[in-house]
N, CA, C and O of each residue as an XYZ file, in Angstrom:
556
protein
N       1.604     -1.133     -0.456
C       0.077      0.084     -0.199
C       1.329      1.599      0.510
O       2.078      2.035      1.384
N       0.409      1.806     -1.273
C       1.473      3.150     -1.019
C       1.420      4.039     -0.088
O       0.280      4.361      0.245
N       2.544      4.699      0.609
C       1.799      6.123      1.765
C       1.587      6.854      0.428
O       1.577      6.765     -0.799
N       1.415      7.684      1.575
C       0.875      9.210      0.824
C       2.251      9.868      1.499
O       2.686      9.669      2.633
N       2.802     10.720      0.439
C       4.110     11.676      1.753
C       3.352     13.633      1.228
O       3.013     14.130      0.154
N       3.396     14.132      2.614
C       3.084     14.222      3.639
C       3.052     15.563      2.474
O       3.078     15.273      1.278
N       2.981     17.375      3.003
C       2.846     18.706      2.462
C       4.908     18.423      2.808
O       5.565     18.553      1.775
N       5.788     18.072      4.153
C       6.373     18.761      4.902
C       7.239     18.109      4.317
O       8.237     18.723      3.937
N       7.133     16.651      4.059
C       8.016     16.103      3.616
C       8.703     16.134      2.145
O       8.210     16.427      1.056
N      10.149     15.688      2.535
C      10.367     16.540      0.497
C      10.824     15.334     -0.041
O      10.806     15.251     -1.269
N      11.263     14.302      0.662
C      11.589     13.547     -0.176
C      13.733     12.731      0.506
O      14.207     12.740      1.642
N      14.267     12.281     -0.614
C      15.240     11.440     -0.601
C      16.060     12.632     -2.123
O      15.765     12.331     -3.280
N      16.774     13.556     -1.926
C      17.174     14.825     -2.909
C      18.086     14.590     -2.860
O      18.431     14.327     -4.011
N      19.640     14.365     -1.590
C      20.771     14.538     -1.632
C      21.033     13.335     -2.805
O      20.425     12.270     -2.701
N      22.137     13.612     -4.119
C      23.328     12.398     -4.358
C      23.607     12.194     -3.726
O      23.174     12.807     -2.751
N      24.781     10.974     -3.444
C      25.840     10.075     -2.539
C      27.248     10.890     -3.199
O      27.363     10.892     -4.425
N      27.906     11.317     -2.669
C      29.476     11.409     -4.247
C      30.684     11.079     -3.827
O      31.827     11.007     -4.279
N      29.955     10.846     -2.551
C      31.085     10.064     -1.438
C      32.048      8.204     -2.772
O      33.252      8.042     -2.969
N      31.078      7.444     -3.218
C      32.407      6.809     -4.015
C      32.676      7.823     -5.393
O      33.555      7.197     -5.985
N      32.413      8.924     -6.124
C      31.994      8.970     -7.104
C      33.772      9.793     -6.558
O      34.867      9.416     -6.975
N      33.568     10.737     -5.736
C      35.550     11.114     -4.947
C      36.754      9.939     -4.593
O      37.944      9.685     -4.410
N      35.747      9.599     -4.647
C      37.435      8.595     -4.331
C      37.566      7.759     -5.381
O      38.752      7.431     -5.419
N      36.667      6.989     -6.684
C      37.228      6.807     -8.336
C      37.993      8.458     -8.270
O      39.223      8.422     -8.257
N      37.736      9.016     -8.253
C      38.951     10.387     -8.569
C      39.747     10.256     -8.582
O      40.479     10.118     -9.562
N      40.182     10.219     -6.682
C      41.441     10.513     -6.111
C      42.593      8.434     -6.270
O      43.780      8.145     -6.120
N      41.637      7.801     -6.536
C      41.909      6.648     -6.910
C      42.456      7.073     -8.634
O      43.649      6.825     -8.810
N      41.710      7.672     -9.877
C      42.445      8.058    -11.049
C      43.403      8.889    -10.974
O      44.148      9.072    -11.937
N      43.586      9.716     -9.486
C      44.192     10.862     -9.399
C      45.557     10.170     -9.134
O      46.489     10.748     -9.692
N      45.867      9.165     -8.477
C      47.324      8.637     -7.257
C      47.701      7.978     -9.454
O      48.641      8.343    -10.160
N      46.698      7.131     -9.788
C      47.101      6.316    -11.469
C      47.982      7.187    -11.985
O      49.131      7.005    -11.585
N      47.865      7.859    -12.558
C      48.445      8.992    -13.545
C      49.693      9.834    -12.331
O      50.901      9.623    -12.432
N      49.241     10.536    -11.520
C      50.408     10.978    -10.668
C      51.625      9.669    -10.906
O      52.652     10.165    -11.368
N      51.687      8.880    -10.800
C      53.060      8.041    -10.215
C      52.791      7.286    -11.510
O      53.690      6.456    -11.379
N      52.077      6.893    -12.930
C      51.832      7.166    -14.224
C      52.655      7.354    -15.729
O      52.929      6.657    -16.706
N      52.967      9.473    -15.016
C      53.581     10.150    -15.571
C      54.305     10.298    -15.726
O      54.570     10.392    -16.924
N      55.488     10.495    -14.689
C      57.166     10.332    -15.441
C      57.472      9.449    -15.590
O      58.493      9.656    -16.245
N      57.323      7.733    -15.412
C      57.655      7.254    -16.405
C      56.875      7.675    -17.403
O      56.646      8.685    -16.738
N      56.125      7.888    -18.569
C      55.541      8.260    -19.673
C      56.567      8.778    -20.373
O      57.116      8.498    -21.438
N      56.786     10.096    -19.031
C      57.893     10.879    -20.231
C      58.866     10.962    -20.159
O      59.525     11.894    -20.619
N      59.196     10.221    -19.688
C      61.209      9.965    -19.932
C      60.622      8.527    -20.979
O      60.529      9.404    -21.837
N      60.251      7.477    -21.549
C      59.522      6.382    -22.187
C      59.948      7.692    -23.184
O      60.960      7.635    -23.884
N      58.927      9.047    -23.163
C      58.904     10.192    -24.619
C      59.894     10.486    -24.945
O      60.377     10.195    -26.040
N      60.606     11.345    -23.787
C      61.541     12.500    -24.586
C      62.654     11.427    -24.945
O      63.109     11.082    -23.854
N      63.240     10.810    -25.843
C      64.567      9.484    -26.112
C      65.723     10.635    -26.409
O      65.456     11.701    -26.963
N      67.089     10.248    -25.941
C      68.349     10.975    -25.762
C      68.949      9.851    -26.806
O      68.916      8.647    -26.551
N      69.629     10.531    -28.291
C      70.210      8.575    -28.919
C      71.410      9.962    -28.849
O      71.515     11.143    -29.178
N      71.969      9.144    -28.354
C      73.309      9.864    -28.342
C      74.516      9.646    -29.146
O      74.493      8.630    -29.840
N      75.792     10.538    -29.215
C      76.520     10.709    -30.376
C      77.309      9.482    -30.801
O      76.612      8.500    -30.545
N      78.508      9.109    -31.360
C      78.849      7.619    -31.261
C      79.941      8.145    -31.271
O      80.134      9.242    -31.796
N      81.414      7.022    -30.328
C      83.386      7.616    -30.815
C      83.574      6.303    -30.594
O      83.180      5.143    -30.470
N      84.397      7.138    -30.613
C      85.796      5.464    -30.583
C      86.523      5.701    -29.204
O      87.188      4.735    -28.832
N      86.524      6.926    -28.281
C      86.755      6.970    -27.634
C      86.134      8.195    -26.561
O      85.435      9.091    -27.034
N      86.486      8.145    -24.916
C      84.982      8.597    -23.817
C      86.257      8.531    -22.389
O      86.993      7.680    -21.890
N      85.905     10.113    -22.159
C      87.009     10.177    -20.760
C      85.794     10.513    -19.933
O      85.751     11.696    -19.598
N      84.616      9.620    -19.450
C      83.658      9.275    -18.640
C      84.403      7.935    -18.689
O      84.684      7.252    -19.674
N      84.773      7.625    -16.793
C      84.846      6.285    -16.332
C      83.935      6.627    -15.007
O      84.806      6.657    -14.138
N      83.359      6.754    -14.702
C      81.687      6.640    -13.531
C      80.841      8.587    -13.654
O      81.239      9.752    -13.686
N      79.514      7.815    -13.682
C      78.912      8.365    -12.981
C      77.846      8.926    -11.860
O      76.792      9.558    -11.929
N      78.769      8.297    -10.627
C      78.054      9.081     -9.845
C      78.024      9.310     -8.849
O      77.604      8.870     -7.779
N      78.789     10.490     -9.453
C      78.957     12.412     -8.593
C      78.655     12.954     -9.554
O      79.594     13.731     -9.725
N      77.500     13.197    -10.884
C      77.141     13.587    -11.839
C      75.477     14.213    -11.604
O      74.637     13.454    -11.120
N      75.172     15.382    -11.919
C      73.900     15.223    -12.329
C      73.886     15.078    -13.475
O      74.666     15.528    -14.314
N      73.190     14.575    -13.572
C      72.648     14.471    -15.488
C      71.691     15.303    -16.373
O      70.476     15.313    -16.177
N      72.426     16.142    -17.559
C      71.443     17.364    -18.061
C      70.741     16.352    -19.539
O      71.643     15.577    -19.858
N      69.662     16.164    -20.348
C      69.710     14.990    -20.747
C      68.777     16.368    -22.245
O      67.670     16.845    -21.994
N      69.320     16.621    -23.220
C      69.132     17.419    -24.483
C      68.178     17.109    -25.373
O      68.865     16.553    -26.230
N      66.754     17.071    -25.888
C      66.160     16.177    -26.593
C      66.703     16.834    -28.119
O      67.301     17.898    -28.279
N      66.429     16.175    -28.813
C      66.113     16.432    -31.178
C      65.335     17.771    -31.165
O      65.475     18.715    -31.943
N      64.396     17.643    -30.009
C      63.800     19.210    -29.396
C      63.446     20.746    -29.014
O      62.753     21.689    -29.396
N      64.830     20.198    -27.518
C      65.053     21.087    -27.541
C      65.390     21.214    -25.753
O      66.317     21.537    -25.011
N      63.666     20.621    -25.650
C      63.668     20.597    -23.614
C      65.108     19.575    -23.284
O      65.950     18.760    -23.662
N      64.469     20.517    -22.141
C      66.200     19.875    -20.902
C      65.309     19.492    -19.711
O      64.332     20.024    -19.185
N      66.588     17.451    -19.300
C      65.811     17.287    -18.657
C      67.074     17.602    -17.273
O      68.149     18.182    -17.423
N      66.628     17.129    -16.219
C      68.158     18.490    -15.798
C      67.314     16.709    -14.561
O      66.225     16.509    -14.022
N      68.725     15.833    -14.689
C      68.424     15.351    -13.357
C      66.991     14.174    -13.646
O      66.191     13.900    -12.752
N      66.946     13.829    -14.504
C      65.346     13.178    -14.690
C      64.004     13.970    -15.130
O      63.145     13.913    -16.010
N      64.426     14.955    -13.678
C      63.276     16.069    -14.701
C      62.820     16.975    -15.371
O      63.120     18.101    -14.974
N      62.023     16.888    -16.503
C      61.773     18.321    -17.845
C      61.317     19.206    -16.764
O      60.397     19.212    -15.945
N      62.808     20.323    -17.234
C      62.274     21.639    -16.422
C      62.357     22.259    -17.618
O      62.807     21.811    -18.673
N      61.561     24.080    -17.216
C      61.839     24.927    -18.303
C      63.080     25.989    -18.215
O      64.064     25.558    -17.614
N      63.141     26.932    -18.582
C      64.166     27.672    -18.608
C      64.754     28.736    -16.906
O      65.860     28.965    -16.418
N      63.491     29.067    -16.554
C      63.668     29.377    -15.265
C      63.944     28.730    -14.427
O      64.800     28.845    -13.549
N      62.725     27.477    -14.797
C      63.558     26.244    -12.809
C      64.640     26.374    -13.363
O      65.281     27.258    -12.794
N      65.073     26.019    -14.038
C      67.018     25.785    -14.194
C      67.033     26.034    -13.678
O      66.733     25.594    -12.568
N      67.629     27.581    -14.195
C      68.273     28.396    -13.602
C      67.778     28.263    -12.324
O      68.874     28.280    -11.764
N      66.708     28.101    -11.099
C      66.120     28.533    -10.196
C      67.934     27.498     -9.767
O      69.046     27.935     -9.473
N      67.398     26.031     -9.945
C      67.962     24.968     -9.273
C      69.380     25.079     -9.877
O      70.298     24.325     -9.554
N      69.490     26.124    -10.820
C      72.135     26.129    -11.208
C      72.179     26.698    -10.066
O      73.237     26.494     -9.472
N      70.810     27.867     -9.088
C      72.151     28.735     -8.507
C      71.584     27.963     -7.648
O      71.420     26.893     -8.233
N      71.128     27.877     -6.429
C      70.924     26.667     -5.582
C      72.340     26.079     -5.846
O      73.324     26.619     -5.339
N      72.471     24.774     -6.780
C      72.978     24.205     -6.403
C      74.598     24.729     -6.865
O      75.434     23.948     -7.320
N      74.843     26.237     -6.643
C      76.664     26.940     -7.244
C      76.546     27.021     -5.560
O      77.478     26.589     -4.882
N      75.717     27.421     -5.122
C      75.026     27.833     -2.897
C      75.571     26.987     -2.385
O      76.297     27.075     -1.395
N      75.178     25.636     -3.253
C      75.479     25.162     -1.733
C      76.521     23.673     -2.529
O      76.926     22.804     -1.757
N      76.782     23.581     -3.768
C      77.637     22.343     -4.048
C      78.445     23.119     -5.208
O      77.794     23.041     -6.250
N      79.766     23.915     -5.399
C      79.305     24.512     -6.623
C      81.023     23.701     -7.114
O      82.044     24.378     -6.991
N      81.072     22.721     -7.469
C      82.366     21.328     -7.006
C      81.217     20.063     -8.573
O      81.667     19.297     -9.425
N      79.942     20.402     -8.286
C      79.085     19.229     -8.050
C      79.194     19.113    -10.179
O      79.046     20.135    -10.848
N      79.336     18.378    -10.530
C      80.338     17.581    -11.832
C      78.418     17.102    -12.548
O      77.356     16.761    -12.028
N      78.886     17.343    -13.862
C      77.358     17.855    -15.080
C      77.605     16.885    -16.186
O      78.716     17.010    -16.702
N      76.957     16.090    -16.602
C      77.410     15.269    -17.784
C      75.851     15.375    -18.480
O      74.844     14.672    -18.401
N      76.239     16.789    -19.294
C      74.458     16.585    -20.849
C      75.261     15.653    -21.769
O      76.410     15.601    -22.206
N      74.406     15.118    -21.838
C      73.620     14.412    -22.686
C      73.302     14.948    -23.877
O      74.232     15.703    -23.592
N      72.832     15.400    -25.170
C      72.440     16.324    -26.391
C      72.270     14.840    -27.700
O      72.950     14.269    -28.552
N      71.038     14.801    -27.160
C      69.880     13.915    -28.893
C      72.004     14.440    -29.948
O      72.853     15.300    -29.717
N      71.881     13.301    -31.000
C      72.537     13.847    -32.248
C      71.237     14.206    -32.381
O      70.577     13.996    -31.363
N      70.684     14.651    -33.241
C      69.660     16.015    -34.106
C      70.093     16.968    -33.312
O      71.001     17.614    -33.835
N      69.698     17.434    -31.874
C      69.593     18.659    -30.591
C      70.406     19.687    -31.559
O      71.122     19.064    -32.343
N      70.458     20.714    -31.667
C      70.637     21.060    -32.520
C      71.868     22.168    -31.687
O      71.523     22.966    -30.815
N      73.031     22.040    -32.072
C      74.099     23.420    -30.917
C      73.877     24.007    -30.559
O      74.810     24.358    -29.836
N      72.809     24.835    -30.415
C      72.647     26.225    -30.380
C      71.757     25.531    -28.808
O      72.836     25.095    -28.406
N      71.170     25.277    -28.138
C      69.768     24.729    -27.075
C      72.117     23.661    -26.423
O      72.379     24.183    -25.339
N      73.165     22.784    -26.762
C      73.874     22.560    -25.953
C      74.367     24.033    -25.706
O      74.330     24.526    -24.578
N      74.750     24.596    -26.614
C      76.311     25.989    -25.630
C      74.957     26.269    -24.796
O      74.925     25.651    -23.731
N      73.793     27.106    -25.078
C      73.270     27.193    -23.647
C      72.278     26.636    -22.853
O      71.161     27.106    -22.638
N      72.890     25.318    -22.314
C      72.605     24.950    -21.776
C      74.827     25.374    -20.454
O      75.117     25.621    -19.284
N      75.437     25.216    -21.527
C      77.453     24.979    -21.203
C      76.817     26.674    -20.715
O      76.452     27.017    -19.591
N      76.828     26.962    -21.153
C      76.449     28.843    -20.794
C      75.678     29.074    -19.125
O      75.960     29.523    -18.014
N      74.811     28.574    -19.694
C      73.488     28.243    -18.135
C      75.119     28.146    -17.370
O      75.666     29.154    -16.923
N      75.745     26.783    -17.317
C      76.648     26.768    -16.319
C      77.208     27.398    -16.046
O      77.509     27.530    -14.860
N      77.715     28.228    -17.099
C      79.457     28.549    -16.841
C      79.164     29.730    -15.418
O      79.771     29.941    -14.368
N      77.686     30.415    -16.169
C      77.202     31.573    -15.560
C      77.266     32.089    -14.561
O      77.725     33.163    -14.172
N      76.233     30.376    -13.628
C      76.437     30.285    -13.149
C      77.341     29.463    -11.760
O      76.842     29.031    -10.721
N      79.047     29.438    -12.253
C      80.177     29.504    -11.681
C      80.595     27.692    -12.065
O      81.688     27.220    -11.752
N      79.570     26.926    -12.734
C      79.074     26.029    -12.324
C      80.332     25.374    -13.341
O      79.596     25.344    -14.327
N      81.769     24.776    -13.924
C      83.030     24.660    -14.672
C      82.900     23.338    -15.277
O      83.190     23.011    -16.427
N      82.265     22.394    -14.022
C      82.669     20.925    -14.210
C      82.013     20.135    -15.061
O      81.140     19.488    -14.484
N      82.119     19.855    -16.643
C      80.716     19.429    -17.270
C      81.701     19.037    -18.132
O      82.810     19.544    -18.298
N      81.087     17.866    -18.795
C      81.318     16.149    -19.559
C      79.695     16.288    -20.874
O      78.472     16.157    -20.912
N      80.975     16.659    -21.787
C      79.151     16.054    -22.654
C      79.513     13.438    -23.205
O      80.206     12.582    -23.753
N      78.327     13.756    -22.406
C      78.439     12.135    -22.706
C      77.982     11.741    -24.353
O      77.250     12.042    -25.297
N      78.698     11.121    -24.019
C      79.009      9.985    -26.243
C      78.572      8.185    -25.888
O      78.642      7.578    -24.820
N      78.264      7.860    -26.823
C      77.857      6.780    -26.372
C      79.678      6.096    -27.143
O      79.961      6.621    -28.220
N      80.546      5.227    -26.688
C      81.964      4.708    -27.090
C      81.535      3.940    -28.287
O      80.989      3.008    -27.696
N      81.464      3.806    -28.903
C      82.174      2.385    -30.379
C      82.433      1.225    -30.082
O      83.616      1.042    -29.793
N      81.601      0.120    -30.026
C      83.712     -1.520    -30.219
C      84.169     -0.747    -31.475
O      83.862      0.059    -32.353
N      85.481     -1.864    -30.749
C      86.765     -1.129    -31.331
C      85.322     -2.980    -33.100
O      84.295     -3.655    -33.158
N      85.879     -2.816    -33.449
C      85.932     -3.109    -35.407
C      84.170     -3.315    -35.699
O      83.558     -4.149    -36.366
N      83.728     -2.188    -34.897
C      82.216     -1.474    -35.953
C      82.703     -0.449    -36.510
O      82.006      0.240    -37.254
């Protein structure tokens, strides 16, 4: 038997959005975890090949990668010119003897590499090397 609603009863008009918020937060966490991996895979650096190389260890170096599109990955993080300058200023004050390993794609512009070296020198960070891929003897 159906009951008649009183004029004062409004019924159930609220929608519970808690499950929706839970799903959105889970998706946000998934994207936050997978985004850096996807960026690193999409930004590949194809190193030039040489017969000789001066670099023996990368343990005490900060890696700087320059892609063929001119994007700069500083220690694995994609950075713009302003944030890169701020990071270099911080390093020059805290650890001026830091070594930098510049990895530029073979198709990157020469000007992008020179700009990176210039930024290092402006911050009195003069310990850097260009990373190359050593060719095996006989190739």
